[in-house]
Structure formats: C-alpha cells, structure tokens
N, C-alpha and C positions, 0 to 999 in steps of 0.2 A: 711357682718361683717368683720371688719378689725382686723387683728391679729398683735400682737407685733412681732418685729423682733426676739427677744429672743425665743418666743414661736415657731415661724416658724423654727428657727435654731435647736431648740430642736426636733421638728418633723422631720426635715431633717436628723438629726443625728440618731434618732430612726429608720427612714426608712433605712438609710445606714447600720446600724447594722443588721437590718433584712435582707437586701439584701446580706450582707456578710454571715450571719448565714445560709441562704438558698442557698448560692453559686450562686446567680443570677448575681452578679458582683464580680470582683476580688477586693481584699483589696486595691491594689495599685491604682485602679481607683477612690477610694473614699476619697483620702487624702484631697482634697480641702474642703469637708464638715467638716471633723474633725479639719482641721487647721484654718478654718475661725474664726476670732476674733470677739466676740460679745460685747467686752468692749466698753464703751462710757465715755463721760465726766461727766455724771450725778452722779455716785457714788464717785467721787474723793473727794469732800468736803461735800456732802450732808449727812443728817442724815435720818434715817427711818421716813417717814411721813413728812419730811421737804422739801417743794417745792422750797424754796429760796436757791440759790447757786450762786456763782460768775461765770462770763464768763471766761473760761480758754484761755489765749492768749499765744502762744509760739513764741518766737523770734528764727527764724531759718535762716540759711545761711551758706555759705562756709567760709573758713578761710580767714581772712583779709578784710571782707566786713564792719566791724564796728558795729557788733551786740551789743557787750558789751558797747561800747561808747554810743550807742543809748539808751539802757536801763538805763545806768547811768544818761544820760540826763533826761530821764523820771522820775527817782527817785530823781534827784537833789543831788545825792551823789554817791560815788563809791560803788556799790554793786556787780559788776561782774568783773572778771578778764579780762584783755585786753592785747594787745601787744604780747610780746614774750611768755607769759604764756598760751595763748589760744590754740595753737596746741596740748598741752599735758594736758589740763584741763579735769578732769574725773568726774565732778560733774554737777548737775543741780541746778540753782539758782531760788528759788521761792520768788517772790516779791509780798506780799499780805498785805491786810489791817489787822491791829492787832485784829480786832473783828472776823476774820475768824478762826473757830476752826480747828486746825491742830492736831487732835487726832485720826483720822481714815482715813487711806489711803488703797487703795485696795491691796490685796496680790499680790505678784509678782514684785512690784516696789522695786528697790534697795534703801532702806531708808537711808543707810549709805552714799549714794551719792547725798543727797539733802541738799542744803544750804538754810536755811530760812532767809528771810530778811523782817520783818514786817514794816509797815508804818502807819501813822495816817492821810493820805490825804483822806478826805471823798469824794472828787470828783472821786477817783479811787476805792471807796469801792466795787463796783459791778464787779470789774475786778481783776483777779489774773494773774500776768505775770510770765512766765517761760523762763529763758534764757537757751536754749538747747546747748549742746556741738556742736562743729563744726563737722558735719557728714562726712566731707571730710578730716579730720585731719589725722595725722600719727598714732594716737592712735585708734586701731581697736575697742576697747571697746566703743568709743564714738558713733559709728554707732548702736551698740547693745542697748546702753542706750537710744538713740533717738527713736529707734523702740519700746522700752518698753513704752515710754511716749506717743507716737503718738495717740493711741486709746483714750486717755483721753483729747484730745485737742478739743476746739470749733473752735478757729480762729488761723490760721497759719499766722504770720506776716513774710512774706518771704522777706528777705533783700538781695539785690545784690549791686554790685558796678559797675561802668562803665567798669572795666576790667574783671569782672567775672559774668556778667549777662547771659552768654551763657555756663556756667559751665555744663559739661555732667552729673555729679552726681546730681547736683541740679535739672536738668530736669528729670532725672530718678525718683527722689523722687516726683516731681510735677505730673508726669504722673501716678505714682503708687497710690498716695494718692488723686488725683484730686477731686473726688466727695465726699470724706469722710469728708471734712472740708470746712469752709469758709476761704477765702484767702484775705489778703491785701498785696499789693506789695510795697516795698520801694526801691527806687533807692538812696542809701546812697552815700555820697561824690559826690553829683550831680554837685558841682561846677567844677568838672573835666570831666563831661559828655558832649558829643556833642548832639545836638538835634536829629540827626539821630539814635543815640544809644537808646534814649527813644522810638523813633518810631519803631525801630527794636524789642525792648523788647516788645512793645505792640503787634506787629504782631506775635511774638512767643507765647504770651499768648493767642491770638485769636485762633491760631492753637491748643492750648491745651484745648480749650473749653470755654474760657472766652470771651463773646461777648463784654463787656464793662468793662474791669478790672479796679480796683481802684489802680492807681500807684501814689505814693506820693514821693516827692523829699525832702531829708533831707541832712543836712551837720552839723556835730558836730564841725567842725573847723570854718565854716562861716555860722552860723545859721540864718543870716539876710534873710528875705523874703523866707524862705523855707516852707515846708508844714507840719511842726511838729504839729502845732496847729490843722490843718485839720485831722491829724492822730488821735489825742486825740478825736476830734469830732466824727470821724467815729467809733471809738471803743465804745464811750459812746452811740451812736445811736444803735449799735448792742447789747449792754449790757442790753437793756430793757427786762423785763420778757417775754413779748410776742414774741419778736424777738428771744430770746434765746430758747424759746420752739419751735419756728418754725425751728431754726437751728437743734435742737435735732431731730425733726420729719423729717427734710430733711436728716439728717444723717441716721436715721432709714430707710427711703424710699430708700436711695442710697444703703444701704446694702441689703435691700430686693431685689432690682433689680439685684445686683451682685449675690445674692444667686440664683435668678431665672435663671441667665445665667449659673451658675454652674449646676443647676438641668436640664437645657435644654441640656447640654452636656451629662448628664447621660441618659436623655430621648432618645437622638439619639443613644447612645450605646445600650439601650434596644431594640429600633426599628430595629437595625441592626442584631439582633439575628434572623436568618432565620430558624425557625423550620420547615417550609414547605419544604425547600430544603433538610434538614436533613432527614425528613420522606421519601421524594422521593428517596434519596440515599439508605435508608434501604429497601424500596420496590423493588428497582432494584437489590440490592446485595444479599438479603436473598434467593431468589429462586436458585441462583447459589450455595450458600453455602449448601442448602438442597440437591440439586442434587449431589454435590461433596461428601457429607457425606453418602448419600444412596449408591453411587457406592463404596466408600471406605470401608463401613461396610458390604459388601456382604458376605465375608467369615465368620466373626463373627456371622452374622445373620444365615447363613446356619448351622453352628455348633450348635447354640442355638436351631434351629428348630429340628435338629436330637435328641438333648437331650430331648426336650419336647415331641417328638413323641414316644420315648421309654417309657416303663412302669416305669423304674427307674426314668427317668427324670420327668415324671408326678407326681410321688409319692414324690420324694425327693427335687426337685428343688424349692427353695423359691424365687430366684431372677434371672432374665435373664440378663446376663452380655454381653451387646453389646458395651458399651462406653469404648473406650480405650484412650491411651495417644495421639494417632494421631488425633482422633476426638476432644478431648479436646483442643489440640493445634489449630486446625482449628477454633473452636468456639471462643477461646481467641483472635485469630488474627482478626476475624470478628468484635468482640466487640471493640477491640482497634481501628480498622479502623473507627468505628462509633464515637468514642470519638475524633479521629483526625478530622473527618469531622465536628463535633460539634464545635471544636475550630476554624476550618476554617470558619465557619459561625457565628463567634463571640459569640458562646454559651459557657459559662463557663462549662468545662467538669468534674469538680471535683465531683459533686453529681452524675452524670451519671456513673462515674467510680466506685463509692461506690455501687450503685445499681447493676452494671454489675458484680461486684465481687461476690455478692450473687447469681446471675444467673450462674456464672461459677462454684461456689462450689456445686450447686444443680443440674447441668445439667445431670451428670451421673445417679443419683438416679431417676431424673424425666424421663429420657429416659427408664431406666430399668423397672420402675414401669408401665409406659404406654405401653411398648412393651409386658410385661408379661400379662397384662390385656387383650390387644387386641388378643394375641396369644391364650389364654385360651378361649376367646369368639369365636374365629374362629374354635377351635377344637371341641367345643360343637356342632356346626353346620358346618361341613366341606363341601367343594364343593359348587356348585351353586344350584339354585332352581330346575333346570331340573334334575341334578344328584340326588338330594334328592328325587324328585318325582319318578324317575325311580327306585331308590333303594327301595322305599316303595312298588311300583308295583311288583318288583321282589320278595319281601318278601311275598306278598299276593299270588303270583303265586306259590311260593315254598310250600305253604300249599294247595291251591286250586287244582292245577294240580295233585299232587299225590293222593289226596282224590278222585278226579274225575276218575283217572285211576283205582284205587282200587275198586271204586264203579262199574265201567264198568266190570271189571274182575269178581267181585263177582256176578254181575247180570248174566253174561254168565255161571258161574259155577252153579248158582241156576237154571237157565232155562234149562241148559243141563242135570242136575241131574233129573229135573222133567220129561223131555222128555225121558230120559233113563229108568226111572222107569216104564214107560208105554209101553216099548218095542221098542222105537226108538234106533238109533245107539248110540254107546258109545261116550262120549264127552271128556273124559280125555285122550288126546293124547299128544305126545311130542311136536308137532307143537303149540298146544294151550298153553302149559306151557311156551315155549320159547317166543312166542309173548306176552303173558300176562306179563312175567317178563320184557321184553324189554319196554313194554308200561309204566309200573310202574317206571322203572329206568329212562327212558327219561323224564317222567313227573316230577320227583324229581330233576334230574341233570340239566335240562335246566334252571329253575329259580335260582338254586344254582350258576351255572357258570355265569349267567347274573348278579347276585348280586355281585359276586366277581369282575367282570370286571367293573361294574358301581360304586362300592364303591370308594369315593374320598380318596386321600392320606392324612393321618393325618400329615405327615411331610410337605407336600405341604401346607396344611391348616395352620399349625404352622408358616411356612415361610411367608405366605401371611399376617397372623396376626401380625407378628413381623415387617414386612415392614409398615403396616398401623400404628402400634404403634409408630414406629420411626418417621413417617411423622407427626402424631398428636403431639408428644412431641416437635419436632422442631417447629411446628406451635404454640404451647403454649409458647415456649421460644420467638418466634417472637412477640407474643402478649404481653409478659412481657416487651420486649424491647420497643414496641410501647407505652405501659402504662407508662414506665419511661419517655419517651420523652414528652408525654402528660402532665404528672405531672410537668415537668420542664417548659413547656409552660404555664400551668395554674399559676404557681408561678410567672413567668415573667409577665404575664398579670395583675395579682393582684398587683405586685410590680409597674408596669407601671401606673396603675390606681391611686395608692396611691401617686406616684410621681407627677402625673399631678394635683392631688388635691392640694398638697403643693405648686406646682409651680403657680397654678392659684391664690392661696392666696397671694403669693409673689407679683404678678402683679396687685393685686387689688388696685385701686386708693385710696389714703388716702387724705382727706382734710387737708391741712397744714394751721393751724391757720386762719380760715375764718375771724376772727375779726381783723386781722392785718391791720394797717393803710396803705394807698397807699404809703406814703413816706417811711414807714418802709419796705414795699414790694420792692420798688425800690432800697433802699439801700441794702437790702438782696440779691436781684437778681444780683447786680453787683459783689458781692463777691463769688457767686456760679458759678461753671462751667455751660456753656450753656446747656449741655445735661441733667442736673438735676436741672435747675433753678426752683425757687418757682412757683408753679402753672402750670408747664409744664405737659402735658399729658404723661401717661405711656403706652408704647406699650404692648398691651395685646394679641397679636397674639400668637397662640399655635404653 
C-alpha cells in the first residue's frame, strides 16, 4: 500500500515527538523532521475537489541574465521590471490567464508582494508564469521571497547568460532544489555565447544529475532563429493533465526519498545506542561499589548491632540508621558515572537521570528497612545450626542430669534406710552426704555452663544480619538500575521498529502515471534529474 508524503511526514513527526517525549533522542537531533516542508504546487490555485489547475512555471536566474525581458517577450507587453530596477525589486509578478481564480492562496505567502498580470491568450491557459526576484541581488529579502515560493513551483525555468552560467549561488540553488522540480534551462543572450560555453554548461548540468537536459537558446535583442518557439512547445507538452500529475507524483516520491534519508540518519543514531556496553559497565562497577560501602559502613553497622542487642534497643528502635552522607555521596557518584557512560555510548541520559534521582532519594530508607528486617530475623535464630543443636542438647542435659543424680541419691538413701532398719550398718554418714551433694551439683552445673558457652552472641547475630541486609539492599538498588536500563532499551527498540516501518513506507515504489504516453515520458525524463527520473527504481535497502 502506498502512502501519501503528507501522511508519511505526519507519521514521522509523530514518531519524532514520541522519541523526544521518551528521551530516546535529543530534540536537536530531530530538527530535520520538523523543518521539512510538505507544501507543493497543488494547493496554490486549486479548489477543494477541483483536479484542474495550471502548471506553475517560475522564471529564475541571477541578476542581469534577462529574465524580465524574456517574460515580457512571452507576454507581448511589459509586465516585469527590468534594467536598473531589477536588483532592488521586491515583488513577484504572476502572469496568468484571466479565467484563473486568484482568490485563495496558501497561508505564509507575502500577498502584498505579488503583482498580478492577467492575460487572455488561450494557448497559455494551462500555464501560470511567475517572475521571481533575482535571488543573488543586493536585496536580502529577495532570497527569502524566493524560498517562500519555491515549494509551490512545478517547473523552474532556469535562465543564465554566457557570462553568468557558472554563478556560485545559482549552482547552490540547483543542487539544493534538484529533485524537487522539473527544470528547463535557457541560455539567454545566446548571440554572445561561444559554442564551448554551451557545451560546458551541458557538462555542468550532467554533473548535477541531468542526463539529457533541455537547453534552449534565446535572445531578446536578436530573436531570429532562436529557440523561443521550442520553449513554448516544451512548456505546452509538460502542461498536460497527465504529465502534470506525473510531475506531482515525482515531486512526492522525491520528498519521500529525502525523508527516508533523514529517517535513515535517525536509525543509525538509534543503532549506535550501545545498551550492552552500558550494562557491562554496570556489572563491572557495582561489585566495587558494594565492597567499598560495606567496608566504609563497618562502624555504623557495629553501633547499630550493639543497639539492637540491648534490651532497650530491641524495644525502642524503630529504624536502623546505617546510611550516612558518605554512603549517599558514593552512591550518587556511581549513578552519575553510569549516566556519563550512557552518554558516551550515544544513549540519551535524561530519563536515566530522572529515574536515578528517585533511587538516590529512597536509598537510605531502603537500606535501613532491609537491614532492620535482616537483623531481627538473624536475632530470632542466632548462631549456626550446630550451635543451636548443641544449645538444645545442653538444655535437655540441664534437666535430665540433675534428675538422674537426684534419683540415684534417693535410691541410695532408700536402700540404705531399708538395710539399716533390719540391723545392717548405718548409711547416713558425712562422706555420703558430701558425695551426694557433689553429684547433684555437677549434674546441674555441667549443662548450665555448657549452655552458657554454646549460646551464640545476640550482638554478633545482629551484626551479621545487618551486613546481610546491607548487601540485599545494594543488590535491590542494582536491580533497579538494571531495570531502568532495560526500560530505556525497550523504548529504543520500539522506537526503532516504528521508525523502520515509516522508512519502509517511504521507500515503497509508487507507479508514476502508468498511462503516460511514451513521448510524454521522454519529455518529462529530460527535465528531471537522472537520480529521480520517471520510472527509475527506488533503492529499498535497509
């Protein structure tokens, strides 16, 4: 499906605004899309729904080449200023058939600088001639006026003289406007020209992209045997409705190709955004930052562990304060370095900076919250698994051993009492009492002291928990940084995909008036630059 240039330009501008809004590309990089001019010759004199319009032909050339004399000869009367007045002329002369409605001109044109000159020549009914100011004159406003009218021109009648056919400003205009118009070239005052000048002029046009340019010789002082009649014939051949439509389509295709070139530049900018290198840099730099912060926060971490290990700390502390100005400065520097690396890898850092500001503001709370949670979890189960198992064993022994000792002593007392009652020796002596007391004391004290020695330190558990919490918080911040980069890359990829879609539509080949006669195709091909000649293929390489 072929899309109109105006639709493609609107899509490109919408894409550009989206790229700016999401900070995928910088505003300055997108000026070409916003400054591209989509005006054409169609709306100059046409009405809504009216397909008939004249062909707009502009007489252009440098000062002193005889433009005004040539258009006066065409009109058969003096309609354009010439001679000494030309270098300071500040108006455009419009020579048109009287049936042409001049009641609707596009906005932006300086209407107060238009001189209307109607005629009744039916042979020129399909053509409207515009005598443009000398773009190289001493009046700077002439160049501005010329540029305002150029987008509305179908055919540029480029007039030179033997002395000024190599004019620098003229060639700059030719190269800048080359593919946007049809061109007819006139060597005016040809009676003063040498044959080699015509040949040189033809070679220069060939370099500018015209394989077989139409060069006509005219002379308003010696009109005998010049090509003025051929000039009128050429214009009438180009003024047919089909040829005019083909020129309009050619103009549209040329601008589509120019837009594709602009979009290709933006595509290259997007492809140069190296997110993989940025991610690699973060992967290398973040472990060093984590190690540095863990070393630097050792003292605040120890004090926090002491506070948590105390009964007052456990009861009253609502927030563990580890993060200080030194740690915040180190984190800020690391995030700023990531932004600098993003800019180095052609990634617009603006959105990253905004996301990183949120990370900076929340870093202290995030570390404190994670550290406090990890510390309290560590204090619930202090020590390692072996310590906790040994502590439970000591607690069991603290009950079982004294009970066993007391049971043994009780049994001895009972058995001795029984034997004493039937006449055996007395059993309650000092030695028995001492040994029995020692047995009970040892059976109770042994597991008690083992429990005391095996019990893990609450402060040490709190310190270990704080360290783990700090590491987890820094890992979470690292994950947030990675997520920010991934989001920027996803936006870039989506923006690149949309751009490639628009660019492919710009490069889609459009059939230019397939019903055009061979003779009309030949005439049209001669007035178009070779790079965009009618029927030439379009390079669709990505």
